[in-house]
GUFIMAR-49977 format. One record per residue (C-alpha): residue number from 1; z, x, y. Coordinates in pm, 1 decimal, padded with zeros to 6 digits. Each point is the difference from the previous one (the first is absolute). Example, Ala and Ser with C-alpha at 12.3 -4.5 7.8 and 13.67 -1.06 7.14 Angstrom:
BEGIN
<n->1 c3->00780.0 c1->01230.0 c2->-00450.0>
<n->2 c3->-00066.0 c1->00137.0 c2->00344.0>
***
This chain:
BEGIN
<n->1 c3->01620.5 c1->-02664.9 c2->00452.2>
<n->2 c3->-00344.3 c1->-00004.1 c2->00185.7>
<n->3 c3->-00177.4 c1->00363.5 c2->00082.4>
<n->4 c3->-00244.7 c1->00135.4 c2->00190.5>
<n->5 c3->-00341.0 c1->-00234.2 c2->-00023.5>
<n->6 c3->00162.0 c1->-00299.9 c2->-00161.7>
<n->7 c3->00092.4 c1->00211.5 c2->-00294.5>
<n->8 c3->00292.0 c1->-00093.5 c2->-00202.6>
<n->9 c3->00241.6 c1->00236.0 c2->-00100.3>
<n->10 c3->00114.5 c1->00017.7 c2->-00347.5>
<n->11 c3->00357.5 c1->-00078.1 c2->00097.9>
<n->12 c3->00276.1 c1->00006.0 c2->00237.4>
<n->13 c3->00086.7 c1->00324.9 c2->-00060.4>
<n->14 c3->-00329.0 c1->00119.9 c2->00033.0>
<n->15 c3->-00061.2 c1->00162.1 c2->00398.2>
<n->16 c3->-00365.3 c1->00057.8 c2->00178.2>
<n->17 c3->00005.2 c1->00227.6 c2->00230.2>
<n->18 c3->-00187.7 c1->00019.4 c2->00356.4>
<n->19 c3->-00292.6 c1->00157.4 c2->-00241.9>
<n->20 c3->-00007.5 c1->-00316.8 c2->-00232.5>
<n->21 c3->00171.0 c1->00242.2 c2->-00282.7>
<n->22 c3->00191.2 c1->-00165.3 c2->-00261.6>
<n->23 c3->00329.7 c1->00223.5 c2->-00036.6>
<n->24 c3->00157.6 c1->-00113.5 c2->-00298.9>
<n->25 c3->00341.3 c1->-00011.7 c2->-00023.1>
<n->26 c3->00100.9 c1->-00066.3 c2->-00323.2>
<n->27 c3->-00263.2 c1->-00001.9 c2->-00201.7>
<n->28 c3->00171.5 c1->00269.4 c2->-00231.2>
<n->29 c3->00214.1 c1->-00241.3 c2->-00109.0>
<n->30 c3->-00036.8 c1->-00178.1 c2->-00364.2>
<n->31 c3->-00082.6 c1->-00361.4 c2->00129.3>
<n->32 c3->-00366.8 c1->00041.5 c2->00098.0>
<n->33 c3->-00272.0 c1->-00141.2 c2->-00143.3>
<n->34 c3->-00218.6 c1->00283.0 c2->-00142.2>
<n->35 c3->00353.2 c1->00084.7 c2->-00203.1>
<n->36 c3->-00175.5 c1->-00169.4 c2->-00304.4>
<n->37 c3->-00379.8 c1->00203.3 c2->00067.5>
<n->38 c3->-00011.8 c1->00321.8 c2->-00240.7>
<n->39 c3->-00250.0 c1->00255.2 c2->00178.6>
<n->40 c3->-00250.1 c1->00228.6 c2->-00115.2>
<n->41 c3->-00195.9 c1->00261.2 c2->00233.9>
<n->42 c3->-00341.1 c1->00077.9 c2->-00077.9>
<n->43 c3->-00098.3 c1->00362.1 c2->00162.2>
<n->44 c3->00274.5 c1->00261.7 c2->-00021.8>
<n->45 c3->-00115.8 c1->00300.4 c2->00268.5>
<n->46 c3->00081.8 c1->00009.8 c2->00320.6>
<n->47 c3->00065.4 c1->-00392.2 c2->00095.5>
<n->48 c3->00076.2 c1->-00166.3 c2->-00374.6>
<n->49 c3->00302.1 c1->00254.5 c2->-00092.8>
<n->50 c3->00207.1 c1->00026.5 c2->00326.2>
<n->51 c3->-00068.6 c1->-00366.4 c2->-00013.5>
<n->52 c3->00162.9 c1->-00061.2 c2->-00352.1>
<n->53 c3->00271.3 c1->00244.6 c2->00095.7>
<n->54 c3->00121.4 c1->-00199.4 c2->00302.9>
<n->55 c3->-00030.4 c1->-00340.5 c2->-00219.5>
<n->56 c3->00121.1 c1->00207.3 c2->-00277.1>
<n->57 c3->00361.4 c1->00017.8 c2->00190.0>
<n->58 c3->00027.1 c1->-00353.3 c2->00007.7>
<n->59 c3->-00176.0 c1->-00173.7 c2->-00334.7>
<n->60 c3->-00109.8 c1->00138.0 c2->-00371.2>
<n->61 c3->-00397.2 c1->00097.1 c2->00103.6>
<n->62 c3->-00252.4 c1->00081.6 c2->-00206.7>
<n->63 c3->-00265.8 c1->00268.4 c2->00130.9>
<n->64 c3->-00331.3 c1->00015.4 c2->-00144.7>
<n->65 c3->-00277.3 c1->00239.0 c2->00042.9>
<n->66 c3->-00332.2 c1->00054.8 c2->-00144.4>
<n->67 c3->00098.5 c1->00409.1 c2->-00070.4>
<n->68 c3->00172.4 c1->00086.6 c2->-00332.9>
<n->69 c3->00081.5 c1->00309.1 c2->00165.4>
<n->70 c3->00143.9 c1->-00151.1 c2->00303.4>
<n->71 c3->00236.6 c1->-00245.7 c2->-00211.6>
<n->72 c3->00083.3 c1->00296.1 c2->-00199.0>
<n->73 c3->00097.3 c1->00209.0 c2->00284.4>
<n->74 c3->00166.5 c1->-00290.3 c2->00184.1>
<n->75 c3->00215.6 c1->-00044.2 c2->-00322.2>
<n->76 c3->00096.0 c1->00351.3 c2->00000.8>
<n->77 c3->00154.3 c1->-00061.8 c2->00341.1>
<n->78 c3->-00246.6 c1->00172.2 c2->00206.1>
<n->79 c3->-00234.9 c1->-00076.9 c2->00350.5>
<n->80 c3->-00310.2 c1->00230.5 c2->00012.8>
<n->81 c3->-00080.1 c1->-00150.7 c2->00343.7>
<n->82 c3->00351.9 c1->00114.8 c2->00087.1>
<n->83 c3->00060.1 c1->-00360.8 c2->00174.2>
<n->84 c3->00279.0 c1->-00102.0 c2->-00216.7>
<n->85 c3->00268.1 c1->00246.8 c2->-00116.5>
<n->86 c3->00057.3 c1->00083.4 c2->-00361.6>
<n->87 c3->00407.7 c1->-00109.6 c2->00026.1>
<n->88 c3->-00127.5 c1->-00339.4 c2->00216.1>
<n->89 c3->-00208.0 c1->-00101.2 c2->-00300.8>
<n->90 c3->00289.7 c1->00046.8 c2->-00233.5>
<n->91 c3->00221.4 c1->-00222.8 c2->00154.2>
<n->92 c3->-00279.4 c1->-00281.9 c2->00040.4>
<n->93 c3->-00095.2 c1->-00295.8 c2->-00262.7>
<n->94 c3->-00347.1 c1->00109.4 c2->-00045.6>
<n->95 c3->-00158.9 c1->-00114.9 c2->-00376.7>
<n->96 c3->-00334.0 c1->00253.3 c2->00058.6>
<n->97 c3->-00211.4 c1->-00070.5 c2->-00227.3>
<n->98 c3->-00451.5 c1->00009.2 c2->-00064.3>
<n->99 c3->00053.6 c1->-00313.3 c2->-00199.8>
<n->100 c3->-00203.5 c1->-00268.7 c2->00202.5>
<n->101 c3->00189.8 c1->-00296.6 c2->-00211.9>
<n->102 c3->00305.3 c1->00065.9 c2->00148.5>
<n->103 c3->-00161.0 c1->-00180.4 c2->00377.8>
<n->104 c3->00014.5 c1->-00323.8 c2->-00219.5>
<n->105 c3->00387.8 c1->00025.8 c2->00028.8>
<n->106 c3->00022.7 c1->00008.7 c2->00372.5>
<n->107 c3->-00080.7 c1->-00288.6 c2->00249.4>
<n->108 c3->-00023.6 c1->00182.6 c2->00307.0>
<n->109 c3->-00268.3 c1->00272.7 c2->-00046.1>
<n->110 c3->-00081.6 c1->00274.1 c2->00289.4>
<n->111 c3->-00327.7 c1->00154.5 c2->-00026.7>
<n->112 c3->00009.3 c1->00332.7 c2->00194.6>
<n->113 c3->-00300.1 c1->00197.6 c2->-00102.0>
<n->114 c3->-00254.0 c1->00273.5 c2->00203.5>
<n->115 c3->-00308.2 c1->-00176.5 c2->00180.5>
<n->116 c3->-00196.6 c1->00304.0 c2->00085.7>
<n->117 c3->-00321.3 c1->00028.0 c2->00106.7>
<n->118 c3->-00283.8 c1->00077.7 c2->-00176.0>
<n->119 c3->-00310.2 c1->00328.5 c2->00053.6>
<n->120 c3->-00112.3 c1->-00234.5 c2->00258.4>
<n->121 c3->00259.7 c1->-00098.9 c2->00175.2>
<n->122 c3->-00004.5 c1->-00375.7 c2->-00103.3>
<n->123 c3->00322.5 c1->-00124.1 c2->-00133.0>
<n->124 c3->00079.1 c1->00062.3 c2->-00347.1>
<n->125 c3->00198.5 c1->-00267.4 c2->-00210.6>
<n->126 c3->-00038.4 c1->00045.1 c2->-00321.1>
<n->127 c3->00351.5 c1->00158.0 c2->00000.3>
<n->128 c3->00099.7 c1->-00366.3 c2->00108.9>
<n->129 c3->-00225.2 c1->-00200.9 c2->-00149.9>
<n->130 c3->00125.9 c1->00148.5 c2->-00356.0>
<n->131 c3->00343.1 c1->-00053.0 c2->00093.0>
<n->132 c3->-00041.3 c1->-00348.6 c2->00073.0>
<n->133 c3->-00185.9 c1->-00000.1 c2->-00347.3>
<n->134 c3->00344.0 c1->00181.2 c2->-00170.3>
<n->135 c3->00171.4 c1->-00306.8 c2->00181.6>
<n->136 c3->-00249.6 c1->-00287.9 c2->-00121.3>
<n->137 c3->00094.3 c1->00129.8 c2->-00316.9>
<n->138 c3->00327.6 c1->-00007.4 c2->-00004.0>
<n->139 c3->00131.3 c1->-00262.7 c2->00214.0>
<n->140 c3->00268.0 c1->-00251.6 c2->-00039.6>
<n->141 c3->-00030.9 c1->-00357.4 c2->00147.5>
<n->142 c3->00139.9 c1->-00054.1 c2->00317.7>
<n->143 c3->-00002.2 c1->00338.7 c2->00112.3>
<n->144 c3->-00025.9 c1->00152.0 c2->00348.8>
<n->145 c3->-00237.6 c1->00328.8 c2->00002.9>
<n->146 c3->-00000.4 c1->00189.7 c2->00324.6>
<n->147 c3->-00245.7 c1->00254.7 c2->00105.3>
<n->148 c3->00124.1 c1->00316.3 c2->00198.7>
<n->149 c3->-00347.7 c1->00187.7 c2->00000.1>
<n->150 c3->-00142.1 c1->00058.7 c2->00369.3>
<n->151 c3->-00295.0 c1->-00240.2 c2->-00026.3>
<n->152 c3->-00243.1 c1->-00161.7 c2->00226.7>
<n->153 c3->00056.2 c1->-00363.5 c2->00125.1>
<n->154 c3->-00074.0 c1->-00264.5 c2->-00288.1>
<n->155 c3->00025.8 c1->00268.9 c2->-00268.1>
<n->156 c3->00319.3 c1->-00201.4 c2->-00152.8>
<n->157 c3->-00143.7 c1->-00332.5 c2->-00021.4>
<n->158 c3->-00331.8 c1->00034.5 c2->-00019.4>
<n->159 c3->-00037.1 c1->00326.4 c2->-00280.7>
<n->160 c3->00341.6 c1->-00011.6 c2->-00148.2>
<n->161 c3->00063.6 c1->-00304.1 c2->-00082.0>
<n->162 c3->-00300.7 c1->-00115.7 c2->-00140.2>
<n->163 c3->00000.8 c1->00261.9 c2->-00254.7>
<n->164 c3->00405.9 c1->-00097.2 c2->-00062.4>
<n->165 c3->-00177.5 c1->-00344.2 c2->-00093.5>
<n->166 c3->-00290.5 c1->00056.1 c2->-00207.4>
<n->167 c3->00172.7 c1->00148.4 c2->-00323.3>
<n->168 c3->00377.4 c1->-00133.5 c2->00044.0>
<n->169 c3->-00136.5 c1->-00359.5 c2->00036.8>
<n->170 c3->00260.7 c1->-00038.6 c2->00276.5>
<n->171 c3->-00048.3 c1->-00230.9 c2->00294.7>
<n->172 c3->00070.5 c1->00143.8 c2->00348.9>
<n->173 c3->00283.1 c1->-00156.7 c2->00193.4>
<n->174 c3->00068.8 c1->-00200.8 c2->-00338.7>
<n->175 c3->00120.3 c1->00278.3 c2->-00265.1>
<n->176 c3->00000.4 c1->00310.0 c2->00240.8>
<n->177 c3->00014.5 c1->00126.4 c2->00323.4>
<n->178 c3->-00009.5 c1->00292.0 c2->00186.5>
<n->179 c3->00021.8 c1->00193.8 c2->00343.8>
<n->180 c3->-00031.9 c1->00284.1 c2->00180.9>
<n->181 c3->00321.9 c1->00242.3 c2->00118.1>
<n->182 c3->-00266.5 c1->00311.2 c2->00105.4>
<n->183 c3->00181.3 c1->00333.9 c2->-00054.7>
<n->184 c3->00093.3 c1->00214.5 c2->00265.8>
<n->185 c3->00126.1 c1->00325.9 c2->-00207.9>
<n->186 c3->-00024.1 c1->00349.3 c2->00228.1>
<n->187 c3->-00004.5 c1->00220.7 c2->-00244.0>
<n->188 c3->00212.2 c1->00308.2 c2->00034.8>
<n->189 c3->00174.9 c1->-00174.1 c2->00280.0>
<n->190 c3->00365.4 c1->00016.4 c2->-00116.5>
<n->191 c3->00152.3 c1->-00179.9 c2->00337.6>
<n->192 c3->-00284.8 c1->-00340.5 c2->00016.6>
<n->193 c3->00060.1 c1->-00121.3 c2->-00386.1>
<n->194 c3->-00079.8 c1->-00343.2 c2->-00147.2>
<n->195 c3->00329.8 c1->-00125.5 c2->00057.5>
<n->196 c3->-00013.2 c1->00085.7 c2->00398.4>
<n->197 c3->-00309.4 c1->-00116.7 c2->00073.2>
<n->198 c3->-00060.9 c1->-00330.0 c2->00145.7>
<n->199 c3->-00214.3 c1->-00196.3 c2->-00344.9>
<n->200 c3->-00276.4 c1->-00256.5 c2->00114.5>
<n->201 c3->-00035.9 c1->-00284.5 c2->-00301.5>
<n->202 c3->-00220.9 c1->-00232.9 c2->-00039.4>
<n->203 c3->-00049.6 c1->-00279.1 c2->-00305.5>
<n->204 c3->-00250.6 c1->-00272.4 c2->-00052.3>
<n->205 c3->00220.4 c1->-00282.9 c2->00084.5>
<n->206 c3->00403.6 c1->-00083.9 c2->00184.2>
<n->207 c3->00142.0 c1->-00010.1 c2->-00432.7>
<n->208 c3->-00177.9 c1->00362.2 c2->-00058.4>
<n->209 c3->00092.5 c1->00153.0 c2->00322.2>
<n->210 c3->00336.2 c1->-00068.0 c2->00012.2>
<n->211 c3->00032.7 c1->00095.4 c2->-00323.2>
<n->212 c3->-00196.1 c1->00384.0 c2->00081.1>
<n->213 c3->00257.3 c1->-00001.8 c2->00317.9>
<n->214 c3->00341.8 c1->00006.7 c2->-00218.5>
<n->215 c3->-00167.0 c1->00223.9 c2->-00269.1>
<n->216 c3->-00047.2 c1->00251.0 c2->00286.4>
<n->217 c3->00314.3 c1->-00075.2 c2->00205.6>
<n->218 c3->00161.2 c1->00087.9 c2->-00261.1>
<n->219 c3->-00072.7 c1->00345.9 c2->00094.4>
<n->220 c3->-00109.4 c1->00024.3 c2->00290.6>
<n->221 c3->00208.9 c1->00130.6 c2->00224.1>
<n->222 c3->-00166.4 c1->-00050.9 c2->00344.2>
<n->223 c3->-00123.2 c1->-00327.1 c2->-00104.3>
<n->224 c3->-00296.7 c1->-00197.5 c2->-00107.2>
<n->225 c3->-00272.5 c1->-00162.6 c2->00201.9>
<n->226 c3->-00198.5 c1->-00330.7 c2->-00059.1>
<n->227 c3->-00414.2 c1->00052.1 c2->00081.1>
<n->228 c3->-00122.6 c1->-00383.4 c2->00007.0>
<n->229 c3->-00222.5 c1->00054.6 c2->-00246.5>
<n->230 c3->-00156.3 c1->00257.9 c2->-00278.2>
<n->231 c3->-00317.5 c1->00150.0 c2->00182.5>
<n->232 c3->00208.4 c1->00070.6 c2->00312.3>
<n->233 c3->00240.4 c1->00189.0 c2->-00204.1>
<n->234 c3->-00304.9 c1->00176.1 c2->-00141.6>
<n->235 c3->-00122.2 c1->00069.7 c2->00350.1>
<n->236 c3->00304.0 c1->00109.4 c2->00137.5>
<n->237 c3->00041.3 c1->00276.3 c2->-00275.6>
<n->238 c3->-00299.2 c1->00161.8 c2->00059.5>
<n->239 c3->-00066.8 c1->00019.5 c2->00355.1>
<n->240 c3->00329.1 c1->00211.1 c2->00042.2>
<n->241 c3->-00181.2 c1->00272.7 c2->-00134.7>
<n->242 c3->-00324.5 c1->-00060.6 c2->00178.2>
<n->243 c3->00221.9 c1->-00017.1 c2->00337.4>
<n->244 c3->00100.4 c1->00349.2 c2->-00107.0>
<n->245 c3->-00301.8 c1->00136.9 c2->-00144.5>
<n->246 c3->-00166.3 c1->-00093.7 c2->00376.6>
<n->247 c3->00276.3 c1->00150.6 c2->00142.9>
<n->248 c3->-00036.1 c1->00328.6 c2->-00148.4>
<n->249 c3->-00359.9 c1->-00044.2 c2->00004.8>
<n->250 c3->00057.8 c1->00024.6 c2->00409.6>
<n->251 c3->00207.3 c1->00285.0 c2->00004.0>
<n->252 c3->-00203.2 c1->00219.3 c2->-00249.0>
<n->253 c3->-00304.9 c1->-00059.5 c2->00282.8>
<n->254 c3->00155.5 c1->00072.7 c2->00284.9>
<n->255 c3->00128.5 c1->00332.5 c2->-00172.7>
<n->256 c3->-00378.3 c1->00065.9 c2->-00064.5>
<n->257 c3->-00061.8 c1->-00105.8 c2->00394.7>
<n->258 c3->00288.6 c1->00274.5 c2->00066.1>
<n->259 c3->-00112.6 c1->00251.6 c2->-00214.6>
<n->260 c3->-00326.0 c1->00018.7 c2->00177.8>
<n->261 c3->00178.7 c1->00006.0 c2->00360.2>
<n->262 c3->00246.8 c1->00251.3 c2->-00100.3>
<n->263 c3->00310.5 c1->-00182.7 c2->00016.4>
<n->264 c3->00291.2 c1->00002.6 c2->-00225.5>
<n->265 c3->00008.3 c1->-00381.9 c2->-00171.6>
<n->266 c3->00375.4 c1->00018.6 c2->-00056.7>
<n->267 c3->00054.4 c1->00085.0 c2->00347.5>
<n->268 c3->-00201.0 c1->-00289.4 c2->00098.7>
<n->269 c3->00182.7 c1->-00220.4 c2->-00227.6>
<n->270 c3->00383.5 c1->00105.8 c2->00102.7>
<n->271 c3->-00133.3 c1->-00042.5 c2->00373.4>
<n->272 c3->-00149.7 c1->-00398.1 c2->-00097.5>
<n->273 c3->00300.3 c1->-00100.6 c2->-00213.5>
<n->274 c3->00265.9 c1->00051.4 c2->00289.1>
<n->275 c3->-00130.7 c1->-00323.1 c2->00102.1>
<n->276 c3->00253.3 c1->-00284.3 c2->-00181.5>
<n->277 c3->-00346.7 c1->-00185.1 c2->-00178.1>
<n->278 c3->-00179.4 c1->00300.1 c2->-00131.6>
<n->279 c3->-00121.3 c1->-00073.1 c2->-00323.2>
<n->280 c3->00191.8 c1->00283.0 c2->-00254.4>
<n->281 c3->-00311.8 c1->00119.0 c2->-00191.1>
<n->282 c3->-00122.2 c1->00337.4 c2->-00062.8>
<n->283 c3->-00347.3 c1->00183.2 c2->-00102.2>
<n->284 c3->-00011.5 c1->00067.0 c2->-00378.0>
<n->285 c3->-00145.1 c1->-00058.2 c2->-00351.8>
<n->286 c3->-00002.6 c1->-00330.0 c2->-00111.6>
<n->287 c3->-00038.2 c1->-00069.0 c2->-00359.7>
<n->288 c3->00249.8 c1->-00147.8 c2->-00259.3>
<n->289 c3->-00010.0 c1->-00367.2 c2->-00195.8>
<n->290 c3->00061.9 c1->-00194.2 c2->00346.5>
<n->291 c3->-00155.6 c1->00090.7 c2->00331.6>
<n->292 c3->-00324.3 c1->00188.7 c2->-00170.7>
<n->293 c3->-00067.0 c1->-00349.7 c2->-00214.4>
<n->294 c3->00127.8 c1->-00335.0 c2->00167.6>
<n->295 c3->-00181.3 c1->00039.3 c2->00276.3>
<n->296 c3->-00322.3 c1->-00028.7 c2->-00254.4>
<n->297 c3->00131.9 c1->-00315.1 c2->-00115.3>
<n->298 c3->00009.5 c1->-00166.7 c2->00310.7>
<n->299 c3->-00339.6 c1->00133.1 c2->00082.9>
<n->300 c3->-00177.9 c1->-00089.6 c2->-00309.3>
<n->301 c3->00125.5 c1->-00376.0 c2->00061.9>
<n->302 c3->-00059.0 c1->-00022.7 c2->00338.7>
<n->303 c3->-00373.9 c1->00070.1 c2->-00107.9>
<n->304 c3->-00009.2 c1->-00225.0 c2->-00215.9>
<n->305 c3->00090.7 c1->-00256.9 c2->00253.5>
<n->306 c3->-00299.9 c1->00122.2 c2->00247.4>
<n->307 c3->00200.7 c1->00235.2 c2->00203.2>
<n->308 c3->-00042.8 c1->00359.9 c2->00039.7>
<n->309 c3->00338.9 c1->00197.1 c2->00033.8>
<n->310 c3->-00118.2 c1->00262.4 c2->00280.8>
<n->311 c3->00333.4 c1->00113.2 c2->00061.7>
<n->312 c3->00186.4 c1->00002.9 c2->-00340.6>
<n->313 c3->-00327.8 c1->00194.2 c2->-00138.8>
<n->314 c3->00007.3 c1->00235.3 c2->00293.8>
<n->315 c3->00381.6 c1->00096.8 c2->-00059.2>
<n->316 c3->-00104.7 c1->00084.7 c2->-00408.3>
<n->317 c3->-00261.2 c1->00226.9 c2->00140.0>
<n->318 c3->00160.3 c1->00170.1 c2->00236.3>
<n->319 c3->00288.9 c1->00062.5 c2->-00214.7>
<n->320 c3->-00208.5 c1->00110.4 c2->-00303.8>
<n->321 c3->-00186.2 c1->00235.0 c2->00187.7>
<n->322 c3->00305.8 c1->00128.9 c2->00083.1>
<n->323 c3->00016.2 c1->00283.7 c2->-00306.9>
<n->324 c3->-00351.0 c1->00110.9 c2->00096.6>
<n->325 c3->00075.1 c1->00047.2 c2->00370.9>
<n->326 c3->00333.9 c1->00189.1 c2->-00085.5>
<n->327 c3->-00187.4 c1->00287.6 c2->-00190.8>
<n->328 c3->-00275.0 c1->-00009.9 c2->00245.2>
<n->329 c3->00281.0 c1->00101.5 c2->00234.2>
<n->330 c3->00169.0 c1->00281.8 c2->-00231.5>
<n->331 c3->-00354.3 c1->00160.8 c2->-00022.2>
<n->332 c3->-00071.2 c1->00012.9 c2->00359.8>
<n->333 c3->00323.7 c1->00124.9 c2->00068.2>
<n->334 c3->-00069.5 c1->00288.7 c2->-00308.8>
<n->335 c3->-00345.3 c1->00103.3 c2->00221.0>
<n->336 c3->00158.8 c1->-00027.9 c2->00329.9>
<n->337 c3->00264.2 c1->00294.1 c2->-00153.0>
<n->338 c3->-00245.1 c1->00190.5 c2->-00192.9>
<n->339 c3->00086.4 c1->-00117.9 c2->-00330.4>
<n->340 c3->-00240.4 c1->-00008.0 c2->-00298.7>
<n->341 c3->-00039.7 c1->-00305.9 c2->-00145.8>
<n->342 c3->-00149.4 c1->00065.9 c2->-00311.9>
<n->343 c3->00273.3 c1->00060.5 c2->-00275.5>
<n->344 c3->00276.9 c1->-00039.4 c2->00257.3>
<n->345 c3->00334.2 c1->-00113.9 c2->-00161.2>
<n->346 c3->00194.8 c1->-00339.0 c2->00156.4>
<n->347 c3->00287.8 c1->-00113.9 c2->-00120.9>
<n->348 c3->00080.9 c1->-00347.1 c2->00020.7>
<n->349 c3->00400.4 c1->-00129.5 c2->00032.1>
<n->350 c3->-00012.3 c1->-00364.6 c2->-00134.8>
<n->351 c3->-00221.0 c1->-00206.5 c2->-00222.5>
<n->352 c3->00151.8 c1->-00356.5 c2->-00020.0>
<n->353 c3->-00106.5 c1->-00283.5 c2->00283.3>
<n->354 c3->00361.9 c1->00039.3 c2->00147.6>
<n->355 c3->00291.0 c1->00134.0 c2->-00004.0>
<n->356 c3->00235.2 c1->-00027.8 c2->-00288.8>
<n->357 c3->-00210.5 c1->-00148.8 c2->-00187.8>
<n->358 c3->-00156.6 c1->00154.2 c2->-00339.5>
<n->359 c3->-00269.6 c1->-00229.7 c2->-00012.0>
<n->360 c3->-00369.1 c1->00194.5 c2->00060.4>
<n->361 c3->-00226.7 c1->-00301.7 c2->-00081.7>
<n->362 c3->-00230.7 c1->-00095.3 c2->00355.4>
<n->363 c3->00133.6 c1->00342.9 c2->00158.9>
<n->364 c3->-00219.0 c1->00115.2 c2->00275.7>
<n->365 c3->00164.8 c1->00364.0 c2->-00108.0>
<n->366 c3->-00216.7 c1->-00028.5 c2->-00276.3>
<n->367 c3->-00341.0 c1->-00076.4 c2->00209.0>
<n->368 c3->00131.9 c1->00239.5 c2->00246.5>
<n->369 c3->00000.6 c1->00300.4 c2->-00310.4>
<n->370 c3->-00330.0 c1->-00101.5 c2->-00121.6>
<n->371 c3->-00173.7 c1->-00001.0 c2->00337.2>
<n->372 c3->00131.2 c1->00377.3 c2->00058.2>
<n->373 c3->-00089.2 c1->00066.7 c2->-00323.9>
<n->374 c3->-00363.4 c1->-00041.1 c2->00045.6>
<n->375 c3->00030.5 c1->00179.6 c2->00358.6>
<n->376 c3->00064.8 c1->00316.0 c2->-00287.5>
<n->377 c3->00379.2 c1->-00000.3 c2->00120.5>
<n->378 c3->00238.0 c1->00079.8 c2->-00289.8>
<n->379 c3->00274.4 c1->-00215.8 c2->-00006.0>
<n->380 c3->00373.2 c1->00034.3 c2->-00133.9>
<n->381 c3->00245.1 c1->-00240.0 c2->-00015.5>
***
């Protein structure tokens, strides 16, 4: 059956909707190509563990993480992130291990490790590179390795593939293949979970792509979208969060303007939203591992390619300034109401970067508290 843009569906049971999303009608059965493949997931944090749990409902999965403490906790049936419940962990077939040699027992390897930025706000690929090295040293011939970590275009093929080739001695495309199905995890969101979000997938050739479609199609109820290349999938992932970052930056700048002239920003947004195509964004602090990080990845690549990403970096600058802006507003309001600044006690409710998550990393609340302490305010949480 023909798909969009000349693509071919895996078989007659596969339907393609108007957006080009493959709706796998019968991939949960036993007669699919990956059934003889064994799976290992490298990295068991916010992305890797929920993936392992979903696949663990269908097949035996090996879950590898470098942290012995993390593996101990998972074997005891508890996830500190709160993304997976204790009851879910007890129900699935996952062999948790910190022994990298376990990777060699699998021929479908999913790498789901963090890709942060360094102090200079440049992409820090060290964790990803070390993960690729670990896979490299424990790779079975004929394997497919897919990377879910957020990167800028060409990282998978230009950085990860050479690392895997180097020590294993295997030849790319002959002895192993790669793909890039980027993660779309939304921590703390119990509605938009892995299975209910369309999965973008890509592969280094048609054969690997079809296998990746079948593997992910077995758990993704929302459908699988086949990107035409790995670098297209990499670019699509990184711009998802850039778009949000820029829209929130616009709202933050509008708040600064309306504060200057004495208009309530939320009232303005309520009125504007009565138009059908007005986008629903609001001002606020922007933290976490995605929206506040991903723009720097594309900005890095753009600069290397000879283009200065002015809008992307402007959005980042505005959003990074909001912690300081909020503090200055508090101090001005205190002065306006004749409240003493030095030693004033301020209660901060909430410390994570978003509701319903336990992760404090990259939280702009911490920046805000630090600024307020430097302003001689006594902070309580």
